[in-house]
C-alpha positions in Angstrom: -25.9 -35.0 -17.0 -26.8 -36.4 -13.6 -30.1 -36.6 -11.8 -29.6 -35.3 -8.2 -32.9 -35.4 -6.5 -36.4 -36.7 -7.2 -39.4 -35.4 -5.2 -42.9 -37.0 -5.9 -45.9 -35.3 -4.4 -48.5 -37.5 -6.0 -48.0 -39.7 -9.1 -49.6 -43.1 -9.5 -49.2 -45.1 -6.3 -46.3 -42.9 -5.1 -47.0 -40.1 -2.6 -44.7 -37.8 -0.7 -41.7 -39.7 -2.0 -38.2 -38.1 -2.1 -35.1 -39.9 -3.6 -31.5 -38.7 -3.7 -29.2 -40.2 -6.3 -25.4 -40.2 -6.6 -23.2 -39.7 -9.6 -22.1 -43.3 -10.1 -24.1 -46.4 -9.6 -27.5 -46.3 -8.0 -29.5 -49.3 -7.1 -33.3 -48.8 -6.8 -34.5 -51.9 -5.1 -38.1 -53.0 -4.4 -40.3 -55.9 -4.7 -42.7 -56.3 -7.6 -45.6 -53.7 -7.6 -43.5 -51.5 -5.2 -43.5 -48.6 -7.7 -40.2 -49.0 -9.6 -41.8 -48.8 -13.0 -43.9 -45.9 -11.8 -40.8 -44.1 -10.7 -39.1 -44.7 -14.1 -42.1 -43.4 -15.9 -42.2 -40.4 -13.6 -38.6 -39.6 -14.6 -39.5 -39.7 -18.3 -42.8 -37.8 -17.8 -41.2 -35.0 -15.8 -38.7 -34.4 -18.6 -41.1 -34.7 -21.5 -44.6 -34.3 -20.1 -47.3 -36.9 -19.9 -49.6 -37.8 -22.8 -53.4 -37.7 -22.5 -53.7 -39.8 -25.8 -54.0 -43.5 -25.6 -51.6 -44.0 -28.6 -52.9 -47.5 -29.2 -53.0 -48.4 -25.5 -56.1 -49.2 -23.4 -55.5 -46.2 -21.3 -53.4 -43.0 -21.6 -50.4 -42.5 -19.3 -52.1 -39.4 -17.9 -55.1 -41.5 -16.7 -52.9 -44.5 -15.7 -50.8 -42.5 -13.3 -53.4 -39.9 -12.1 -53.7 -40.5 -8.3 -57.1 -41.7 -7.2 -59.0 -39.3 -5.0 -56.2 -36.7 -5.2 -56.3 -33.2 -6.6 -52.6 -32.8 -6.6 -50.7 -34.5 -9.4 -47.2 -33.1 -9.3 -43.6 -33.5 -8.4 -40.1 -32.0 -8.8 -36.7 -33.2 -10.1 -33.3 -31.7 -9.7 -30.5 -32.4 -12.2 -27.0 -31.2 -13.2 -25.6 -30.8 -16.6 -22.0 -31.7 -17.4 -21.0 -28.0 -17.3 -22.0 -27.8 -13.6 -25.3 -25.9 -14.1 -28.1 -27.1 -11.9 -31.8 -27.0 -12.7 -35.0 -27.9 -11.0 -38.2 -28.9 -12.8 -41.6 -28.6 -11.1 -44.4 -30.1 -13.1 -48.1 -30.1 -12.4 -49.2 -33.0 -14.6 -52.6 -31.4 -15.0 -50.9 -28.7 -17.0 -48.9 -28.9 -20.3 -45.9 -26.8 -19.3 -43.6 -27.2 -16.3 -41.7 -24.5 -14.4 -37.9 -24.6 -14.8 -35.7 -22.9 -12.3 -31.9 -22.3 -12.3 -29.6 -22.7 -9.3 -30.6 -19.1 -8.2 -34.2 -20.3 -8.2 -35.1 -17.9 -11.1 -37.9 -19.1 -13.4 -36.3 -19.5 -16.8 -39.2 -21.4 -18.5 -39.6 -18.8 -21.2 -35.9 -19.2 -22.2 -36.7 -22.4 -24.1 -38.5 -23.3 -27.3 -42.3 -24.0 -27.0 -44.0 -26.4 -29.3 -47.8 -26.0 -29.4 -48.4 -29.7 -29.1 -45.8 -30.8 -26.5 -45.1 -27.5 -24.6 -41.7 -26.3 -23.4 -38.8 -28.3 -25.0 -36.3 -27.5 -22.3 -34.8 -30.9 -22.0 -34.4 -31.4 -25.8 -32.8 -27.9 -26.0 -30.3 -28.9 -23.3 -29.4 -32.5 -24.4 -30.6 -32.8 -28.0 -32.3 -36.1 -26.9 -36.0 -36.4 -27.7 -38.5 -38.7 -25.9 -38.2 -41.5 -28.4 -34.4 -41.5 -28.3 -34.5 -41.3 -24.5 -36.7 -44.3 -24.3 -34.9 -46.4 -26.9 -31.3 -45.7 -25.8 -31.0 -44.1 -22.4 -33.5 -46.4 -20.9 -33.5 -50.2 -21.2 -36.9 -51.5 -20.2 -37.7 -54.8 -18.6 -40.1 -55.7 -21.5 -37.2 -55.7 -24.0 -35.6 -58.8 -22.5 -38.8 -60.9 -22.0 -38.6 -62.4 -25.5 -40.3 -65.3 -27.2 -38.8 -66.7 -30.4 -40.6 -64.1 -32.7 -39.6 -61.2 -30.4 -36.0 -62.5 -30.3 -36.0 -62.4 -34.2 -37.3 -58.8 -34.0 -34.6 -57.8 -31.5 -31.9 -59.4 -33.8 -33.3 -57.3 -36.7 -33.2 -54.2 -34.6 -29.6 -54.9 -33.8 -28.9 -55.3 -37.5 -30.7 -52.1 -38.2 -28.8 -50.2 -35.6 -25.4 -51.4 -36.9 -26.5 -50.8 -40.5 -28.4 -47.5 -40.4 -27.9 -46.1 -36.9 -31.6 -46.6 -36.0 -33.0 -49.9 -34.7 -36.3 -49.3 -36.5 -34.7 -48.6 -39.9 -33.6 -51.4 -42.3 -31.8 -50.3 -45.5 -33.4 -53.1 -47.5 -36.9 -52.4 -46.2 -36.4 -48.7 -46.9 -35.3 -49.3 -50.5 -38.2 -51.8 -50.9 -40.7 -49.2 -49.5 -39.2 -46.4 -51.7 -39.5 -48.6 -54.8 -43.1 -49.5 -53.9 -43.8 -45.9 -53.1 -42.3 -44.9 -56.5 -44.5 -47.4 -58.3 -47.7 -46.7 -56.3 -47.5 -42.9 -56.0 -45.7 -42.0 -59.2 -45.3 -44.8 -61.7 -43.0 -45.3 -64.7 -43.1 -45.1 -68.5 -43.7 -48.8 -68.6 -46.4 -48.9 -65.9 -50.1 -48.7 -66.4 -52.8 -47.2 -64.2 -50.3 -45.4 -62.0 -50.6 -41.7 -61.2 -48.1 -40.5 -63.8 -49.7 -42.7 -66.5 -53.2 -41.5 -65.5 -52.1 -37.8 -65.6 -50.4 -38.2 -69.0 -53.4 -40.0 -70.5 -55.8 -37.4 -69.2 -53.7 -34.6 -70.6 -53.8 -36.2 -74.0 -57.6 -36.5 -73.8 -58.0 -32.9 -72.7 -55.8 -31.7 -75.6 -58.0 -33.5 -78.1 -61.3 -32.1 -76.5 -59.9 -28.6 -76.4 -59.3 -28.6 -80.2 -63.1 -29.1 -80.7 -64.1 -26.4 -78.3 -62.3 -23.4 -79.7 -65.2 -22.7 -82.2 -67.5 -21.7 -79.4 -65.4 -18.6 -78.7 -66.5 -17.0 -82.0 -70.1 -17.9 -81.2 -69.7 -16.3 -77.8 -68.7 -13.0 -79.4 -71.7 -13.1 -81.7 -74.0 -13.9 -78.8 -72.6 -11.1 -76.8 -73.4 -8.6 -79.6 -77.0 -9.9 -80.0 -77.5 -9.9 -76.2 -76.2 -6.3 -76.0 -78.6 -5.3 -78.9 -81.7 -6.8 -77.3 -80.7 -5.6 -73.9 -80.5 -2.0 -75.4 -84.0 -2.5 -77.0 -85.5 -3.8 -73.8 -83.9 -1.0 -71.8 -85.3 1.7 -74.2 -88.8 0.0 -74.3 -88.8 -0.2 -70.5 -88.0 3.5 -70.3 -90.8 4.1 -72.8 -93.1 1.9 -70.7 -92.0 3.8 -67.6 -92.9 7.1 -69.3 -96.2 5.8 -70.4 -97.0 4.4 -67.0 -96.0 7.6 -65.3 -98.0 9.7 -67.8 -100.9 7.3 -67.3 -100.6 7.8 -63.5 -100.7 11.6 -64.1 -103.7 11.1 -66.4 -105.4 8.9 -63.9 -104.8 11.5 -61.2 -106.2 14.1 -63.6 -109.2 11.9 -64.3 -109.7 11.3 -60.6 -109.6 15.0 -59.9 -111.8 15.8 -62.9 -114.2 13.2 -61.8 -114.5 15.1 -58.5 -115.1 18.2 -60.6 -117.6 16.3 -62.7 -119.4 15.3 -59.6 -119.6 18.9 -58.6 -120.6 19.8 -62.2 -123.3 17.2 -61.8 -124.4 18.8 -58.6 -124.3 22.1 -60.4 -126.3 20.7 -63.3 -128.8 19.2 -60.9 -129.1 22.7 -59.4 -129.6 24.1 -62.9 -132.2 21.4 -63.5 -133.8 22.3 -60.2 -133.7 26.0 -61.2 -135.2 25.2 -64.5 -137.9 23.1 -62.8 -138.6 25.9 -60.4 -138.7 28.5 -63.2 -141.0 26.2 -65.1 -143.1 25.7 -62.0 -143.1 29.5 -61.4 -144.1 30.1 -65.0 -146.8 27.6 -64.6 -148.1 29.3 -61.5 -148.0 32.7 -63.3 -149.8 31.2 -66.2 -152.3 29.7 -63.8 -152.8 33.1 -62.2 -153.3 34.5 -65.6 -155.6 31.7 -66.5 -157.6 32.3 -63.3 -157.9 35.9 -64.2 -159.0 35.0 -67.7 -161.4 32.4 -66.4 -162.8 34.9 -63.9 -163.2 37.5 -66.5 -164.8 35.0 -68.7 -167.2 34.0 -65.9 -168.0 37.6 -65.3 -168.5 38.2 -68.9 -170.8 35.2 -69.0 -172.8 36.5 -66.2 -172.9 39.9 -67.9 -173.9 38.2 -71.1 -176.6 36.3 -69.3 -177.9 39.6 -67.9 -177.7 41.2 -71.3 -179.6 38.3 -72.8 -182.3 38.7 -70.2 -182.6 42.4 -71.0 -182.8 41.6 -74.6 -185.5 39.0 -73.8 -187.2 41.6 -71.7 -187.0 44.1 -74.5 -188.4 41.6 -76.9 -191.2 40.8 -74.5 -191.7 44.6 -74.0 -191.9 45.1 -77.8 -194.3 42.2 -78.0 -196.4 43.6 -75.1 -196.2 47.0 -76.8 -197.4 45.5 -80.0 -200.2 43.7 -78.2 -200.9 46.9 -76.3 -201.2 48.8 -79.6 -203.4 46.1 -81.0 -205.6 46.1 -77.9 -205.7 49.9 -78.1 -206.7 49.8 -81.7 -209.2 47.0 -81.1 -210.5 48.6 -78.0 -210.7 52.0 -79.7 -212.4 50.8 -82.8 -214.0 47.6 -81.8 -214.3 46.9 -78.1 -214.1 50.3 -76.7 -213.8 49.2 -73.1 -212.3 51.7 -70.7 -211.0 49.1 -68.4 -209.2 47.4 -71.1 -207.7 50.8 -72.0 -206.8 51.3 -68.4 -205.3 47.9 -68.2 -203.6 48.5 -71.4 -202.2 51.8 -70.1 -200.7 50.1 -67.0 -199.5 46.9 -68.7 -196.2 48.3 -69.9 -195.3 50.2 -66.8 -196.3 47.3 -64.7 -194.2 45.1 -66.9 -191.3 47.6 -66.7 -191.6 47.7 -62.9 -191.6 43.9 -62.8 -188.7 43.8 -65.2 -186.8 46.4 -63.1 -187.4 44.5 -60.0 -186.4 41.1 -61.5 -183.3 42.7 -63.1 -182.2 44.3 -59.9 -182.6 41.0 -58.1 -180.8 39.2 -60.9 -178.0 41.8 -61.0 -177.5 41.4 -57.3 -177.2 37.7 -57.7 -174.8 38.1 -60.6 -172.8 40.6 -58.6 -172.7 38.4 -55.6 -171.7 35.5 -57.8 -169.0 37.5 -59.6 -167.7 38.7 -56.2 -167.6 35.2 -55.0 -165.8 34.1 -58.1 -163.4 37.1 -57.8 -162.8 36.4 -54.2 -162.2 32.7 -54.9 -159.9 33.6 -57.8 -158.0 36.2 -55.7 -157.5 33.7 -52.9 -156.2 31.1 -55.3 -154.0 33.7 -57.0 -152.7 34.8 -53.6 -151.8 31.2 -52.8 -150.2 30.9 -56.2 -148.2 34.1 -55.6 -147.0 32.7 -52.3 -145.8 29.7 -54.0 -144.1 31.9 -56.6 -142.4 33.9 -53.8 -141.2 30.7 -52.2 -139.9 29.5 -55.6 -138.2 32.8 -56.0 -136.4 32.4 -52.7 -135.4 28.9 -53.6 -134.2 30.2 -57.0 -132.1 32.8 -55.2 -130.5 30.3 -52.9 -129.8 27.9 -55.8 -128.3 30.7 -57.9 -126.0 31.6 -55.1 -124.9 28.0 -54.6 -124.5 27.5 -58.3 -122.3 30.6 -58.6 -120.2 29.5 -55.6 -119.8 26.0 -57.1 -118.9 27.4 -60.5 -116.1 29.4 -58.9 -114.9 26.3 -56.9 -115.0 24.2 -60.1 -113.1 26.9 -62.0 -110.5 27.1 -59.1 -110.1 23.3 -58.9 -109.8 23.0 -62.6 -107.0 25.6 -62.6 -105.3 23.7 -59.7 -105.5 20.4 -61.6 -104.1 22.0 -64.8 -101.2 23.5 -62.8 -100.5 20.2 -61.0 -100.5 18.3 -64.2 -98.2 20.8 -65.8 -95.8 20.5 -62.8 -95.9 16.7 -63.0 -95.2 16.8 -66.7 -92.4 19.2 -66.2 -90.8 16.9 -63.6 -91.3 14.0 -66.1 -89.7 16.0 -68.8 -86.8 16.8 -66.5 -86.4 13.2 -65.6 -86.3 11.9 -69.2 -84.7 15.0 -70.8 -81.4 13.2 -71.6 -83.1 9.9 -72.4 -86.3 10.2 -74.4 -88.5 13.0 -75.9 -91.5 13.2 -73.7 -93.4 15.5 -76.1 -93.3 12.7 -78.7 -95.1 10.3 -76.3 -97.5 13.0 -75.2 -98.5 13.5 -78.8 -98.9 9.7 -79.3 -101.1 9.6 -76.2 -103.3 12.3 -77.6 -103.8 10.4 -80.8 -104.0 6.9 -79.2 -105.4 5.2 -76.2 -102.7 5.2 -73.5 -103.7 1.7 -72.2 -103.2 0.4 -75.7 -99.8 2.1 -75.9 -98.8 0.5 -72.5 -100.1 -2.9 -73.6 -98.3 -2.7 -76.9 -95.1 -1.6 -75.3 -95.3 -4.3 -72.7 -95.9 -6.9 -75.5 -92.8 -5.6 -77.3 -90.8 -5.9 -74.1 -92.0 -9.4 -73.5 -91.2 -10.3 -77.1 -87.7 -8.9 -76.8 -87.2 -10.6 -73.5 -88.2 -13.9 -75.0 -85.7 -13.3 -77.7 -83.1 -12.3 -75.1 -83.9 -15.4 -73.1 -83.4 -17.6 -76.1 -80.1 -15.9 -76.7 -79.2 -16.4 -73.0 -80.1 -20.1 -73.2 -77.9 -20.4 -76.3 -75.2 -18.4 -74.4 -75.5 -20.8 -71.4 -75.0 -23.7 -73.7 -71.9 -22.0 -75.1 -70.8 -20.9 -71.7 -71.1 -24.4 -70.5 -68.9 -25.4 -73.3 -66.5 -22.5 -72.6 -66.7 -23.3 -68.9 -65.8 -26.8 -69.8 -63.0 -25.5 -71.9 -61.8 -23.2 -69.0 -62.2 -26.1 -66.6 -60.3 -28.4 -68.9 -57.6 -25.8 -69.3 -57.5 -25.4 -65.6 -57.5 -29.1 -65.2 -54.7 -29.3 -67.8 -52.7 -26.7 -65.9 -53.3 -28.6 -62.7 -52.4 -31.8 -64.4 -49.3 -30.1 -65.7 -48.4 -29.1 -62.2 -49.3 -32.5 -60.9 -47.2 -34.1 -63.6 -44.3 -31.8 -62.7 -44.9 -32.7 -59.0 -44.9 -36.4 -59.9 -41.8 -36.0 -62.0 -40.3 -34.0 -59.2 -41.4 -36.6 -56.6 -40.0 -39.3 -58.9 -36.7 -37.3 -59.0 -36.8 -36.8 -55.2 -37.4 -40.6 -54.7 -34.6 -41.4 -57.0 -32.4 -38.8 -55.3 -33.5 -40.2 -51.9 -32.7 -43.7 -52.9 -29.3 -42.5 -54.2 -28.7 -40.5 -51.0 -29.8 -43.4 -48.8 -27.7 -45.8 -50.8 -24.7 -43.5 -50.5 -25.5 -42.9 -46.8 -25.9 -46.7 -46.3 -22.6 -47.3 -48.1 -21.0 -44.5 -46.1 -22.5 -46.0 -42.9 -21.2 -49.4 -43.8 -17.8 -48.1 -44.8 -17.3 -45.5 -42.0 -19.8 -45.5 -39.2 -20.9 -49.1 -39.0 -17.3 -50.3 -38.6 -17.0 -47.9 -35.6 -20.3 -49.3 -34.1 -19.3 -52.8 -34.8 -15.8 -52.2 -33.4 -17.3 -50.6 -30.2 -19.9 -53.3 -30.1 -17.2 -56.0 -30.5 -15.1 -54.5 -27.7 -18.1 -54.2 -25.4 -19.4 -57.7 -26.1 -15.9 -59.1 -25.7 -15.6 -57.5 -22.3 -19.1 -58.4 -21.2 -18.8 -62.0 -22.4 -15.1 -62.3 -21.1 -13.9 -63.0 -24.6 -16.5 -65.6 -25.5 -17.7 -63.4 -28.3 -15.0 -61.2 -29.8 -16.3 -59.7 -33.0 -19.7 -58.5 -34.4 -20.4 -57.9 -38.0 -23.2 -57.3 -40.5 -23.8 -58.2 -44.1 -26.7 -57.9 -46.5 -27.1 -61.6 -46.8 -27.2 -62.8 -43.2 -27.8 -59.6 -41.3 -26.1 -59.5 -37.9 -23.4 -62.1 -37.3 -21.1 -62.7 -34.3 -17.7 -64.5 -34.1 -17.5 -67.0 -31.2 -14.4 -68.0 -29.2 -13.6 -70.6 -31.9 -13.5 -68.1 -34.7 -16.9 -69.3 -36.1 -19.4 -66.7 -37.5 -22.8 -67.4 -36.2 -26.0 -65.6 -37.2 -27.3 -63.6 -34.2 -30.7 -65.2 -34.3 -29.2 -68.6 -33.4 -27.8 -67.2 -30.1 -29.5 -67.6 -26.8 -31.8 -65.0 -25.4 -29.3 -64.0 -22.7 -26.6 -63.5 -25.3 -28.8 -61.5 -27.6 -29.8 -59.4 -24.6 -26.1 -58.8 -23.8 -25.6 -57.9 -27.5 -28.5 -55.4 -27.5 -27.4 -53.8 -24.3 -23.8 -53.6 -25.5 -24.9 -51.9 -28.7 -26.9 -49.3 -26.7 -24.0 -48.7 -24.5 -21.7 -48.3 -27.5 -24.1 -45.7 -28.9 -24.9 -43.6 -25.8 -21.9 -41.3 -26.1 -23.0 -40.4 -29.7 -26.5 -39.3 -28.7 -25.7 -36.0 -27.1 -23.0 -33.6 -26.0 -24.2 -34.5 -22.4 -23.1 -37.8 -20.8 -26.6 -39.1 -20.5 -27.6 -41.4 -17.6 -27.9 -45.2 -18.1 -31.2 -46.4 -16.8 -31.7 -50.1 -16.6 -35.1 -51.5 -15.6 -34.9 -55.2 -14.7 -32.5 -55.5 -17.7 -30.6 -58.5 -16.2 -33.5 -60.9 -15.8 -31.9 -63.4 -18.2 -28.4 -62.9 -17.0 -26.7 -65.7 -15.0 -24.5 -64.6 -12.2 -21.3 -64.6 -14.3 -23.0 -62.4 -17.0 -24.4 -60.1 -14.3 -21.0 -59.8 -12.7 -19.4 -59.1 -16.1 -21.9 -56.4 -17.0 -21.7 -54.7 -13.6 -17.9 -54.7 -13.7 -18.1 -53.3 -17.3 -20.5 -50.5 -16.2 -18.2 -49.6 -13.3 -15.0 -49.7 -15.4 -16.2 -48.3 -18.8 -19.1 -46.0 -17.9 -17.5 -43.9 -15.2 -18.6 -40.6 -16.7 -22.2 -41.8 -16.8 -24.7 -42.0 -13.9 -26.0 -45.6 -13.8 -29.5 -46.2 -12.3 -30.5 -49.9 -12.0 -34.1 -50.8 -11.1 -34.3 -54.3 -9.7 -36.5 -56.6 -7.6 -33.6 -58.9 -6.5 -30.5 -58.4 -4.4 -28.2 -60.0 -6.9 -26.8 -56.6 -8.1 -26.1 -55.5 -4.5 -24.4 -58.8 -3.7 -22.1 -58.5 -6.8 -21.4 -54.8 -6.1 -20.4 -55.7 -2.6 -18.4 -58.7 -3.8 -16.5 -56.5 -6.3 -16.2 -53.8 -3.6 -17.8 -51.2 -5.9 -19.4 -48.2 -4.3 -23.1 -47.6 -5.0 -26.1 -45.8 -3.7 -29.0 -47.9 -2.5 -32.6 -46.6 -2.6 -35.3 -48.9 -1.3 -38.9 -48.4 -2.5 
């Protein structure tokens, strides 16, 4: 795989930059801060995308390289695979996914796998090299050779890891230690205490013991269910009875309301009857009064007549007395006195008396007649007034009788309507409860007892049964809590069983993993590591011009190297330059095993600790042994150019 062309629109401090690379050695020269590291990151980011996460850094790569004051944040790269296919990548770094074009400029972005987090995985699909592998093998960064003593030891350990496990971050011993620690901490053993598997087993034993004491509650549960069903049935029936009573009561109340209205009308009617009776009484009184007046008037007339009769009798007595006197005078005068005048007087005395009596009686009769007439007139007038009152009363009685008759008909009609309405409502009620309760039974009870008492008694029975039911439910809740505890314990036991199975499975997996890793490590040591160490030995021998001829690894000392005198020296005793040579040699020895593609070799200030001899050796090595790989060297010095010119090796120079 070869990078052909790099075009940067805006990225970091690079703007409108275009770079053409050749297939062999390319020198990208520039002073410090000229943009070499930016260009290297651009190459990595255009293949794999740029992260907006800090990943432990102070600032993310996205923010670090985003151009100031620029909207555009993009570029393009053209590359060729070993089979001759050419591709162009255009990436807008503000977006997750790039656009990939083939040599016919067709957009083939959708032909590659897409990962939700990272976007289109085109470069991994083509080379089988992920970003981490690209950074740790294809690219040798400047920071990796700026080592203090501690970092030097770390680099030696990485070398040992690479030769032992194939990964510079993996150590067989550390892996086994971590697996053993993981096995103890996350699983445990039969001899351990307080570990997951011990905790699970102890808890399962405790649950088994508790469950034995909880089984009795199941029988209590069945008894409770039966009692609850019985009381629920009673309450349901009583509530239906109460419903009937309340509905009948409502009907009765409606009936009473309507009848109260009728009673009001009856009261009005009774008041009219009372009024009629009062008027009749008043009428009779008036009639009696008329009769009394007549009687009184007759009595008065009779009295006057009697008075007149008494006077006549008095006059008659006086007349008799006068007649006797007259006879006596006549006799005396005839026999004794014998006076003619006296006789004459005696002869006229009675007639004169009769005339006087006649005149007096006539005057008296006239007075009596006038008085009787006056009394009769007065009586007649009074009777006339009384008759007028009687006539008025008769008219009132006539009106009241008509109103009374009308009201009686209305009352009769309304009473009939009420009876019909009540009958209809009772029929509906009978229909509603025909399959539940006998309504006639409750109607008979209502006739014999007060309905409010029946309602209150029924409600009391309901409340009493509800209290009993509540007591049962409380007991049931207690039992349910025990049963729920039992269910929860069973569930916990099942979960613990699964957890135990998982732990045992994990334990088996860890044991199997340790076994596989041990076998793989043994296989690596016996088969792959010798190949690495052989390639590494050949490379270091060529790079060091035979000063170091053999590299090996063992569990005791880690990475060791044989010097020109045949002495084996632990790698951490070597100089920084030698370790750097060793590390680069190891990367170069591995690069052909990374991918089916011949990946480029990118070196960023990788020779800072090389003297001129070492630099000449490594450049000659790259030219002679890495001919199939494109080599890209980032440098701030002209040492590489001078040596290439000295060795007459063709190269492509790019100045930043």
